[in-house]
N, C-alpha and C positions, 0 to 999 in steps of 0.2 A: 385374567383370572382374579387379580387383586380387586379390580373394579367390581366384579361380580360379588365377591365376598363382602365388600363394603356396602353395596346396595342391598344385598341379602340381609346383612346385619341391621341396617337402618330400617328396612321394611319389617323385619321380625320384631325389632324393638317397638315400632309403631303399633303393630298388632297386639303385642303384649300390653302396652299402655292403654290401648282401646279396651281390651278385655278387662283390665283392672278397673278402669273407669266405669264400665257397665256393671261390674260386680258391686262397686261401691254405691252406685245409684240404686240398684235393686235392693241392696242391703238396707239403705235408708228407707225405701218404700215399705219394706217388711217391718222395720222397727217402729214406724209411725203408729200403726194400730196398737202396738204394745204400749206406747206412751199414752195414747188416748185412753186405753183401758185403765192404765195406772192412775191417770188423772180422774177418771170416773170413780174408781175405787176410793181414792183419797177424798173426793167430794162426798161420797156416800158415807164414808167413815166419819167425816166431820158432821154430817147431818145426824147420824146415829148418836154421836157424842152429844150434840146439842139437844137432841130429844131426851136422852137419858138425864142430862143436866136439868132440863125443864121438869121431867117427872120427879126428880129428887126434890127440886124446889117446891113443886106442887104438893108433894107428900109431906114435906116439913111444914108447910103453911097450914095444912089440914090438921096437924097435930096440935 
C-alpha cells in the first residue's frame, strides 16, 4: 500500500509539473504579440515626435 502511495504521489507530482510547464509556455506565447505591439507603438511615437520636432523647426525657420 505504501509503495502505491509513493508511486501515485510521484506520478501526480510529475503531471502537475508538466501542466505548470505548459501553462508557462503558452503564457509566453500570448505575451509576445503584446510586446511586439508595444515596441511598434513606441517606434510610432518616436516617429511622431520626430515629425513634430521637424515641423516646429521648419516653422521657426520660415519666420
